C-alpha positions as CSV (number, residue, x, y, z in Angstrom):
1,X,116.5,3.6,-124.3
2,X,116.5,4.1,-127.8
3,X,113.0,5.2,-128.5
4,X,114.3,8.5,-130.1
5,X,116.0,6.1,-133.0
6,X,111.9,5.3,-133.7
7,X,111.2,8.1,-136.2
8,X,114.4,6.9,-138.3
9,X,114.0,3.3,-138.3
10,X,110.4,3.9,-139.4
11,X,111.0,6.3,-142.3
12,X,113.8,3.6,-143.2
13,X,111.7,0.7,-143.0
14,X,108.8,2.7,-145.1
15,X,111.6,3.1,-148.0
16,X,112.8,-0.6,-147.6
17,X,109.3,-1.7,-148.3
18,X,108.8,0.6,-151.1
19,X,112.0,0.8,-152.9
20,X,114.3,-2.0,-152.9
21,X,117.5,-0.2,-152.1
22,X,120.6,-1.8,-151.3
23,X,122.1,1.1,-149.6
24,X,119.1,1.7,-147.2
25,X,119.2,-2.4,-146.5
26,X,123.1,-1.7,-145.4
27,X,122.4,1.1,-143.1
28,X,119.2,-0.8,-141.4
29,X,121.4,-3.9,-140.7
30,X,124.4,-2.2,-139.9
31,X,122.3,0.2,-137.2
32,X,120.6,-2.7,-136.0
33,X,123.6,-5.0,-135.5
34,X,125.4,-1.8,-134.0
35,X,122.8,-1.2,-131.6
36,X,122.4,-5.2,-130.6
37,X,126.0,-5.2,-129.3
38,X,124.3,-3.5,-126.2
39,X,122.9,-6.9,-125.6
40,X,126.3,-8.8,-124.9
41,X,128.7,-5.8,-124.4
42,X,126.6,-3.5,-122.7
43,X,128.7,-1.0,-120.9
44,X,131.9,-1.6,-123.3
45,X,129.5,-1.3,-126.6
46,X,128.0,2.1,-125.0
47,X,131.8,3.6,-123.9
48,X,132.6,2.8,-128.1
49,X,129.5,4.9,-129.0
50,X,127.5,2.0,-130.7
51,X,124.5,4.6,-130.4
52,X,126.3,7.3,-131.9
53,X,127.5,5.4,-134.9
54,X,124.1,3.9,-135.4
55,X,122.7,7.1,-135.4
56,X,124.9,8.4,-138.1
57,X,124.7,5.5,-140.2
58,X,121.3,5.9,-140.5
59,X,121.0,9.5,-141.1
60,X,124.1,8.9,-144.0
61,X,121.5,6.4,-145.2
62,X,118.4,8.6,-145.3
63,X,120.7,11.5,-146.6
64,X,121.7,9.5,-149.7
65,X,118.1,8.6,-150.2
66,X,117.1,12.1,-150.0
67,X,120.0,13.2,-152.5
68,X,118.9,10.4,-155.0
69,X,115.2,11.2,-155.0
70,X,115.9,15.0,-155.4
71,X,118.0,13.9,-158.5
72,X,115.0,11.7,-159.6
73,X,113.1,15.0,-159.1
74,X,115.2,17.4,-160.8
75,X,115.6,14.7,-164.1
76,X,112.4,12.5,-164.3
77,X,113.6,11.0,-167.2
78,X,117.0,9.6,-166.1
79,X,118.7,10.7,-169.1
80,X,121.2,13.6,-167.3
81,X,124.8,13.2,-168.4
82,X,126.3,15.9,-166.2
83,X,128.5,14.5,-163.4
84,X,128.4,15.2,-160.1
């Protein structure tokens, strides 16, 4: 049922085990909670788009992680003074 979400969850789990990021932890917990709503409220949760919002939450978290990694690659010293 949620097999297409295995890859984002795999990447998220790998990043969580290698880097302790509060944003990634929040997105993982939020996505699992949204997907778990299918257990007690099967039809209602699907009507309100729990899978869609869990997917959006995962991709927002992973895209923020990619942006953070890109910034670290651009400025490995962490001494950037520019805003934005």
